Backbone bond lengths (Angstrom), bond angles and torsions (degrees), N, CA, C in turn:
res aa  C-N    CA-C-N  psi(-1)  N-CA   C-N-CA  omega(-1)  CA-C   N-CA-C  phi
1 X - - - 1.485 - - 1.524 106.72 -
2 X 1.301 116.15 135.15 1.488 120.76 -178.46 1.535 109.85 -73.22
3 X 1.301 115.85 152.59 1.435 123.19 179.18 1.555 112.03 -57.61
4 X 1.313 115.02 -40.08 1.462 120.29 178.56 1.515 112.05 -61.08
5 X 1.320 117.36 -41.71 1.475 120.13 -179.63 1.549 111.65 -72.84
6 X 1.332 116.08 -30.99 1.470 119.07 175.20 1.546 108.87 -65.18
7 X 1.310 115.24 -44.75 1.434 120.12 179.53 1.540 111.24 -61.82
8 X 1.315 116.69 -39.42 1.456 122.57 -179.94 1.510 108.68 -66.02
9 X 1.335 118.71 -45.90 1.463 120.45 177.72 1.477 112.69 -64.44
10 X 1.346 118.66 -33.86 1.458 123.53 179.85 1.533 113.73 -72.68
11 X 1.282 116.41 -37.18 1.472 121.48 -174.23 1.518 115.01 -109.94
12 X 1.297 117.73 -21.23 1.449 120.42 -175.61 1.539 112.40 -150.42
13 X 1.318 116.24 59.81 1.495 117.53 179.70 1.486 114.23 -66.90
14 X 1.340 115.12 -8.74 1.463 120.99 -178.92 1.532 114.28 -72.73
15 X 1.321 114.09 -6.14 1.458 119.48 171.35 1.516 109.78 -73.79
16 X 1.343 116.48 -20.34 1.446 122.11 -175.12 1.525 114.34 -114.84
17 X 1.317 117.15 -25.65 1.452 121.30 -175.29 1.541 108.77 -141.44
18 X 1.346 113.42 134.29 1.471 119.11 179.75 1.525 107.04 -156.98
19 X 1.288 114.09 -173.70 1.482 119.63 174.67 1.525 113.70 62.60
20 X 1.323 115.41 -142.03 1.454 121.13 -173.76 1.527 111.57 -64.80
21 X 1.344 118.42 -36.25 1.439 121.34 178.70 1.540 111.84 -61.64
22 X 1.301 116.56 -45.17 1.474 119.59 179.64 1.545 110.82 -70.28
23 X 1.322 117.32 -34.58 1.432 119.99 178.85 1.538 110.16 -66.68
24 X 1.319 117.61 -46.58 1.464 119.00 179.66 1.542 112.14 -64.04
25 X 1.334 116.49 -44.82 1.459 119.78 176.82 1.547 111.32 -63.05
26 X 1.320 117.20 -40.80 1.456 120.13 177.43 1.513 111.63 -64.05
27 X 1.324 116.79 -41.79 1.479 119.05 -179.52 1.578 109.90 -65.99
28 X 1.318 119.21 -39.44 1.450 121.72 176.13 1.503 110.43 -60.89
29 X 1.354 116.07 -45.73 1.470 119.31 -179.57 1.529 110.39 -66.41
30 X 1.313 118.10 -40.39 1.450 119.60 178.32 1.541 112.28 -65.04
31 X 1.326 117.36 -38.36 1.466 120.42 175.56 1.527 109.41 -64.29
32 X 1.342 116.39 -39.39 1.489 118.37 175.47 1.527 111.49 -62.53
33 X 1.323 115.96 -39.28 1.421 122.08 179.64 1.530 110.07 -61.60
34 X 1.347 114.68 -45.45 1.488 118.01 176.77 1.499 112.25 -61.35
35 X 1.351 116.99 -44.85 1.471 121.70 -179.67 1.525 110.87 -60.77
36 X 1.326 116.01 -53.92 1.439 119.29 178.63 1.508 113.13 -62.06
37 X 1.316 116.58 -35.93 1.462 121.22 176.13 1.516 111.71 -61.84
38 X 1.315 118.68 -40.14 1.437 122.53 176.63 1.524 110.87 -65.12
39 X 1.339 117.58 -46.69 1.427 121.63 -177.68 1.575 112.87 -69.53
40 X 1.320 115.20 -30.26 1.464 118.61 -176.55 1.550 113.52 -103.20
41 X 1.322 115.00 2.78 1.473 121.04 179.29 1.539 113.64 66.73
42 X 1.357 115.03 39.14 1.475 120.25 177.68 1.552 105.55 -114.06
43 X 1.333 113.27 132.95 1.484 119.26 -178.19 1.540 108.40 -117.94
44 X 1.316 114.63 143.27 1.460 121.91 -179.54 1.515 109.16 -122.24
45 X 1.327 114.90 72.37 1.473 121.19 -171.27 1.526 111.00 -94.65
46 X 1.268 117.97 58.14 1.441 122.24 178.40 1.531 111.01 158.70
47 X 1.304 117.71 172.52 1.461 120.68 179.48 1.540 109.91 -61.02
48 X 1.332 115.63 -43.55 1.446 119.27 -175.54 1.570 112.15 -116.46
49 X 1.279 117.79 1.53 1.491 121.30 -172.76 1.500 112.42 -85.92
50 X 1.341 114.56 133.04 1.423 122.14 175.21 1.544 106.36 -134.60
51 X 1.349 117.82 130.47 1.421 120.95 -176.30 1.561 109.23 -139.87
52 X 1.306 116.46 147.69 1.447 121.62 166.90 1.510 105.90 -83.01
53 X 1.352 116.71 129.40 1.452 120.48 -175.13 1.539 108.39 -137.82
54 X 1.333 113.92 165.66 1.449 121.43 175.11 1.556 107.43 -136.88
55 X 1.296 116.27 143.37 1.465 120.63 169.60 1.539 115.59 77.06
56 X 1.298 120.02 11.66 1.462 120.08 175.38 1.530 109.41 -84.09
57 X 1.331 118.56 129.41 1.469 120.94 -178.32 1.527 112.02 -58.28
58 X 1.360 114.28 152.93 1.436 122.26 -179.61 1.525 111.94 -55.29
59 X 1.322 117.44 -46.98 1.456 122.51 -175.70 1.529 109.44 -63.24
60 X 1.312 117.64 -27.89 1.445 122.08 179.72 1.550 110.91 -68.51
61 X 1.283 116.67 -35.93 1.472 121.48 177.68 1.514 109.64 -66.96
62 X 1.297 119.03 -38.14 1.452 121.95 175.43 1.504 110.24 -69.71
63 X 1.340 116.55 -40.14 1.499 119.01 178.40 1.519 111.92 -62.40
64 X 1.331 116.78 -35.86 1.461 120.22 177.79 1.538 108.91 -57.99
65 X 1.279 117.09 -47.00 1.456 122.07 -179.77 1.535 110.85 -59.76
66 X 1.332 116.08 -48.49 1.461 121.59 -178.15 1.518 111.38 -63.38
67 X 1.322 116.95 -45.88 1.450 119.90 -179.03 1.535 112.26 -64.65
68 X 1.323 116.09 -40.75 1.467 121.56 176.75 1.556 110.31 -58.53
69 X 1.300 117.13 -47.88 1.427 121.04 -178.51 1.504 112.12 -64.96
70 X 1.365 116.08 -43.61 1.474 120.49 -179.42 1.547 111.15 -62.24
71 X 1.314 114.93 -43.19 1.485 118.88 179.49 1.505 110.83 -61.34
72 X 1.301 117.59 -47.76 1.475 119.49 -179.54 1.502 112.33 -62.01
73 X 1.317 116.84 -41.15 1.478 119.60 178.53 1.534 109.32 -63.71
74 X 1.344 116.63 -47.96 1.493 121.21 -178.65 1.504 113.68 -63.28
75 X 1.336 118.19 -19.13 1.454 119.67 177.72 1.503 109.18 -96.87
76 X 1.367 119.16 -48.17 1.457 119.87 -172.34 1.518 113.74 -75.71
77 X 1.320 118.72 -30.75 1.469 118.27 -178.40 1.544 111.22 -66.27
78 X 1.329 119.97 -50.02 1.469 119.13 176.78 1.540 112.86 -63.02
79 X 1.325 114.76 -35.32 1.469 120.05 175.84 1.531 110.91 -59.92
80 X 1.314 115.00 -45.15 1.476 119.41 176.06 1.514 112.94 -62.55
81 X 1.302 116.85 -38.23 1.472 120.90 177.34 1.534 110.95 -62.48
82 X 1.294 116.04 -37.23 1.481 121.31 179.96 1.543 110.63 -73.41
83 X 1.316 118.07 -41.77 1.456 121.12 -171.75 1.510 115.69 -88.00
84 X 1.314 117.33 -21.06 1.488 120.89 -173.16 1.490 110.76 -102.59
85 X 1.324 113.44 148.53 1.469 120.35 173.39 1.525 111.50 -94.79
86 X 1.349 115.21 -4.88 1.457 121.76 -177.62 1.522 112.62 -89.53
87 X 1.300 113.83 164.81 1.481 119.58 171.21 1.524 107.54 -75.46
88 X 1.325 116.94 123.03 1.483 120.38 -178.46 1.529 107.62 -108.89
89 X 1.319 115.65 133.71 1.452 119.88 176.64 1.518 110.31 -99.58
90 X 1.337 116.24 128.11 1.450 121.61 178.70 1.509 111.57 -55.43
91 X 1.292 119.21 -38.67 1.473 124.17 -177.64 1.567 108.46 -63.59
92 X 1.309 118.42 -37.31 1.468 120.97 178.60 1.538 111.42 -68.01
93 X 1.321 116.03 -42.97 1.471 121.23 -179.88 1.539 107.56 -64.62
94 X 1.352 116.48 -49.11 1.454 119.34 -178.79 1.542 111.92 -62.55
95 X 1.307 115.05 -44.54 1.464 117.92 -178.20 1.511 113.42 -63.96
96 X 1.297 116.15 -48.31 1.476 117.46 -177.81 1.535 112.16 -67.70
97 X 1.342 116.74 -34.52 1.469 117.74 178.72 1.505 109.82 -71.17
98 X 1.372 119.76 -34.63 1.440 120.56 178.47 1.537 108.73 -66.21
99 X 1.284 116.33 -45.62 1.508 121.49 -177.48 1.534 110.92 -65.47
100 X 1.328 117.71 -30.54 1.444 122.14 -177.01 1.510 112.19 -67.09
101 X 1.326 118.28 -15.14 1.458 121.79 179.31 1.523 113.50 -86.39
102 X 1.356 116.83 5.05 1.465 119.02 -174.54 1.540 115.70 -59.10
103 X 1.329 120.68 -31.64 1.487 117.93 179.41 1.545 111.56 -60.72
104 X 1.332 118.75 -22.26 1.462 120.00 -177.48 1.524 112.55 -69.17
105 X 1.329 117.98 -21.49 1.484 119.24 176.62 1.530 109.02 -65.87
106 X 1.323 116.08 -33.22 1.478 119.83 177.26 1.527 108.29 -70.44
107 X 1.311 118.00 -41.67 1.487 122.25 179.01 1.545 108.19 -61.28
108 X 1.355 116.69 -38.87 1.487 117.82 -176.62 1.518 112.37 -62.45
109 X 1.331 117.39 -18.73 1.449 122.05 177.95 1.524 114.05 -80.87
110 X 1.310 118.01 -14.76 1.485 122.07 -177.79 1.467 111.23 -61.56
111 X 1.340 119.47 -32.64 1.443 121.78 -179.63 1.519 113.30 -64.56
112 X 1.317 116.09 -21.76 1.486 118.89 177.38 1.524 111.71 -72.03
113 X 1.320 116.31 -30.53 1.480 119.13 -175.94 1.517 114.32 -106.93
114 X 1.339 116.07 -11.24 1.465 120.10 -177.47 1.512 109.96 -147.54
115 X 1.344 116.06 127.85 1.440 121.20 169.07 1.513 107.19 -127.38
116 X 1.351 114.92 130.63 1.473 116.24 -175.95 1.505 110.26 -64.67
117 X 1.333 116.85 142.68 1.468 121.37 178.90 1.511 111.99 -67.50
118 X 1.307 116.09 160.38 1.481 120.90 178.48 1.533 109.99 -58.81
119 X 1.329 115.58 -38.30 1.471 120.05 177.87 1.537 107.30 -113.55
120 X 1.346 115.56 95.60 1.515 118.13 -174.97 1.502 114.74 -57.25
121 X 1.345 118.44 -25.49 1.453 120.53 -177.84 1.556 110.80 -66.55
122 X 1.319 117.34 -24.11 1.471 118.99 -179.98 1.501 112.23 -71.46
123 X 1.322 118.21 -22.52 1.442 121.14 -177.56 1.539 110.50 -136.51
124 X 1.291 114.52 46.61 1.458 122.08 -174.64 1.517 113.76 -59.31
125 X 1.327 116.93 -37.30 1.480 120.04 -179.80 1.504 112.91 -59.10
126 X 1.336 116.14 -50.72 1.471 118.78 -179.71 1.502 112.79 -67.04
127 X 1.332 117.81 -34.98 1.470 122.39 176.10 1.509 110.05 -61.86
128 X 1.318 118.21 -44.35 1.446 122.13 -179.46 1.552 108.82 -68.42
129 X 1.317 117.85 -39.34 1.508 120.18 179.82 1.506 109.41 -63.20
130 X 1.341 118.43 -47.76 1.479 121.00 -179.47 1.521 108.76 -64.63
131 X 1.303 116.83 -40.57 1.485 120.34 179.12 1.528 111.64 -60.93
132 X 1.319 116.83 -39.53 1.470 120.76 179.14 1.532 110.54 -68.91
133 X 1.308 118.40 -40.34 1.462 120.99 178.12 1.545 109.65 -63.63
134 X 1.351 116.80 -44.85 1.448 119.77 177.41 1.526 110.86 -60.66
135 X 1.305 116.08 -40.71 1.466 121.82 178.35 1.554 109.80 -58.95
136 X 1.294 117.71 -43.00 1.468 121.37 -179.91 1.532 111.03 -63.42
137 X 1.323 117.56 -42.06 1.457 120.70 175.39 1.541 111.17 -65.58
138 X 1.309 117.76 -36.45 1.474 120.52 177.65 1.527 109.99 -67.02
139 X 1.342 119.01 -38.92 1.438 121.55 177.61 1.544 109.04 -65.41
140 X 1.297 117.67 -38.87 1.461 122.35 177.64 1.547 108.98 -60.95
141 X 1.346 114.97 -44.83 1.500 118.55 178.66 1.560 110.13 -62.54
142 X 1.316 118.01 -40.68 1.469 121.23 179.18 1.486 110.27 -62.19
143 X 1.345 118.20 -42.73 1.442 122.10 177.26 1.537 111.01 -60.19
144 X 1.330 115.58 -42.33 1.470 120.86 176.68 1.512 111.08 -63.44
145 X 1.326 116.77 -42.41 1.468 121.27 -179.27 1.530 110.24 -63.31
146 X 1.332 115.44 -40.17 1.484 120.10 178.37 1.499 109.24 -62.05
147 X 1.292 119.45 -47.55 1.447 123.40 -179.42 1.533 109.79 -65.37
148 X 1.322 117.24 -36.57 1.476 120.57 178.85 1.533 109.02 -62.93
149 X 1.336 116.62 -45.34 1.458 121.32 179.42 1.536 111.43 -66.00
150 X 1.309 115.59 -45.66 1.464 120.48 -177.95 1.521 112.07 -62.38
151 X 1.320 115.34 -45.77 1.488 119.94 -178.46 1.534 113.24 -73.82
152 X 1.330 117.84 -47.74 1.439 120.94 -174.88 1.533 112.61 -71.37
153 X 1.347 116.64 -28.24 1.461 120.69 178.71 1.498 113.54 -100.83
154 X 1.325 117.44 -1.83 1.464 122.25 179.55 1.528 113.65 52.56
155 X 1.340 116.15 50.20 1.444 121.28 177.50 1.523 107.34 -114.06
156 X 1.329 114.61 148.19 1.485 119.29 -175.17 1.555 109.18 -131.78
157 X 1.325 111.32 164.47 1.453 122.53 167.50 1.519 112.51 54.80
158 X 1.319 117.93 -134.34 1.503 120.36 -174.09 1.530 112.07 -65.88
159 X 1.325 117.97 -32.05 1.436 120.99 176.09 1.560 110.96 -61.21
160 X 1.323 114.90 -42.79 1.447 118.00 178.72 1.502 112.21 -65.96
161 X 1.308 116.35 -46.14 1.500 120.83 -178.67 1.529 110.75 -66.11
162 X 1.311 116.27 -51.99 1.470 118.91 -178.98 1.501 111.94 -63.60
163 X 1.359 116.72 -43.80 1.458 119.92 -179.18 1.536 110.76 -64.15
164 X 1.333 116.76 -39.83 1.441 119.76 178.78 1.501 112.62 -64.58
165 X 1.299 116.50 -45.50 1.492 121.29 -177.93 1.559 108.49 -61.45
166 X 1.350 113.90 -46.16 1.513 118.39 -179.39 1.539 108.45 -62.97
167 X 1.339 116.25 -45.13 1.510 119.69 -178.37 1.515 110.69 -62.64
168 X 1.336 116.50 -41.77 1.487 119.37 -177.38 1.533 108.80 -65.90
169 X 1.334 117.93 -43.94 1.484 120.51 179.34 1.524 110.32 -63.76
170 X 1.285 117.70 -45.18 1.474 121.25 179.94 1.545 109.36 -62.58
171 X 1.327 117.41 -45.55 1.432 121.72 178.48 1.512 113.16 -59.89
172 X 1.302 115.67 -42.76 1.485 119.50 179.78 1.516 112.16 -66.79
173 X 1.335 116.94 -39.54 1.471 120.99 179.64 1.533 109.49 -67.68
174 X 1.320 116.40 -48.20 1.484 119.68 -178.49 1.515 109.22 -63.13
175 X 1.328 119.91 -43.83 1.460 120.04 -179.31 1.507 110.73 -67.00
176 X 1.326 118.88 -35.59 1.487 120.96 177.28 1.505 111.26 -62.84
177 X 1.361 116.44 -41.62 1.434 119.47 178.17 1.536 111.95 -64.70
178 X 1.327 115.22 -46.07 1.492 119.76 178.55 1.510 111.45 -58.49
179 X 1.349 116.30 -51.61 1.472 118.69 -177.87 1.536 111.93 -64.51
180 X 1.310 118.58 -38.76 1.455 121.54 176.95 1.506 109.23 -57.36
181 X 1.334 117.29 -50.17 1.467 121.62 -177.83 1.532 110.21 -64.56
182 X 1.338 117.93 -43.43 1.475 119.19 179.21 1.514 112.72 -64.11
183 X 1.338 117.34 -41.44 1.412 120.82 179.88 1.521 110.99 -66.54
184 X 1.347 117.94 -39.96 1.435 120.50 178.59 1.537 111.71 -63.62
185 X 1.351 118.45 -33.64 1.471 120.18 -172.87 1.515 111.18 -94.09
186 X 1.359 119.39 -27.12 1.419 119.95 -170.72 1.539 115.29 -116.96
187 X 1.278 115.99 -23.72 1.491 117.23 -174.84 1.524 114.11 -116.97
188 X 1.290 116.36 12.85 1.496 118.31 177.04 1.500 110.27 -65.82
189 X 1.281 117.34 145.84 1.505 122.06 177.22 1.494 110.65 -70.78
C-alpha cells in the first residue's frame, strides 16, 4: 500500500466509505469503545472528554457513546444545511461522524495498561505521558471529524474551518450540559 493511500485512510477514510456502511462500522466501533471503556475504567463523557473513572455502570458507557454521536449529528447536520449549497444526506453526516470517533477505541484500551495513582503528584511523569498520548489520539479524532464534516456536507475553505470550529464548540458545550445534568440526576452517590 502506498504511503499516500495510508495517509488518506488515516485522515480521510470518507473518500472511500460513507453512508450506511460508515454508520454501521462507526456504531460497532463506538460500542466497542463503550465496552472497553467499562472494562478499563475509561469514560468518554463529551465530544472531546476522556476520563479515568470507577464504578460507572456498563449501560452508562454505551449511553455516553450514543449521546456524543447524537449531539454531533444534531449540531453538524443543520450547520451543513446552512453552509452548503449541495444536497446533504443525513445518513452521510451521521455515518462519517460516527466513524470519525474510531481513534477513541484505542484510547479506551489505555485503562488496561495505566491507572492514575491516588496521588497523581507521586507519578506525574507517567500521568503527563499518558495524557499527551491521549491528546494525540484526540487531535487525530478532531482531524477525522473535520474531514467528515467537510466531505459529507460539501463545504470548503473558510466555511469548512469556521463551521467546524463553531460546530465543535457548540457540540462540546451541549454535551457538557447534558452529561452534567445526567450525572447529577442519575449517578450521584
